[in-house]
TORPA-554409 format. One line per field, with one value per residue (C-alpha): residue in one letter; x, y, z. Coordinates in steps of 0.1 Angstrom, whole numbers, always signed. Example, Ala and Ser with C-alpha at 12.3 -4.5 7.8 and 13.67 -1.06 7.14 Angstrom:
! TORPA-554409
residuo <- c(a:s)
x <- c(+123:+137)
y <- c(-45:-11)
z <- c(+78:+71)
! end
This chain:
! TORPA-554409
residuo <- c(m:i:a:a:l:k:a:v:r:l:q:k:p:h:e:v:i:a:a:v:p:v:a:a:p:n:r:l:a:e:i:q:q:y:c:d:r:a:i:c:l:v:a:p:k:d:f:w:a:v:g:q:f:y:t:d:f:t:q:v:e:d:e:d:v:l:r:l:l:r:e:a:s:v:r:r:s:h)
x <- c(+812:+837:+801:+777:+800:+804:+765:+759:+783:+769:+739:+754:+747:+761:+781:+793:+802:+806:+805:+813:+818:+849:+868:+903:+926:+942:+909:+893:+926:+912:+871:+879:+890:+855:+840:+842:+843:+849:+842:+849:+846:+878:+904:+919:+958:+952:+921:+914:+873:+847:+833:+854:+837:+809:+792:+769:+779:+753:+747:+719:+708:+700:+668:+657:+677:+650:+623:+637:+640:+610:+591:+612:+602:+565:+566:+576:+556:+530)
y <- c(+147:+166:+158:+171:+205:+206:+201:+228:+251:+250:+264:+294:+303:+328:+308:+270:+254:+217:+208:+177:+162:+143:+141:+128:+160:+151:+150:+178:+197:+185:+190:+228:+238:+230:+252:+284:+277:+240:+235:+201:+192:+164:+161:+135:+124:+85:+89:+55:+54:+77:+48:+44:+80:+66:+38:+33:+37:+10:+10:+21:-1:+17:+11:+26:+59:+61:+53:+85:+106:+94:+101:+140:+143:+142:+160:+191:+187:+194)
z <- c(+923:+898:+867:+892:+893:+859:+851:+876:+860:+828:+842:+851:+884:+907:+930:+930:+960:+976:+1007:+1020:+1058:+1046:+1018:+1012:+1007:+972:+960:+979:+962:+924:+936:+943:+906:+895:+920:+935:+966:+994:+1020:+1035:+1077:+1079:+1056:+1073:+1057:+1069:+1046:+1032:+1024:+1033:+1049:+1081:+1093:+1091:+1121:+1099:+1057:+1044:+1005:+984:+963:+925:+925:+960:+945:+915:+936:+953:+924:+912:+940:+944:+909:+918:+946:+929:+903:+930)
! end
């Protein structure tokens, strides 16, 4: 997230907003240093992992991510 926020900031946008459904409070505080505004629905003290807040948190394979990025790139170019 921090790498993405830094990359977006380099594009000189009017505002950088980070929005996440759940985060550890200490990590949320760190993220806030890299954006103008951070929105988080839940930042519980007993945070262990993002997956604990989802019924299904199946991992996505690298190949699937690359395929989806290629498909999105093709759609944008049309």
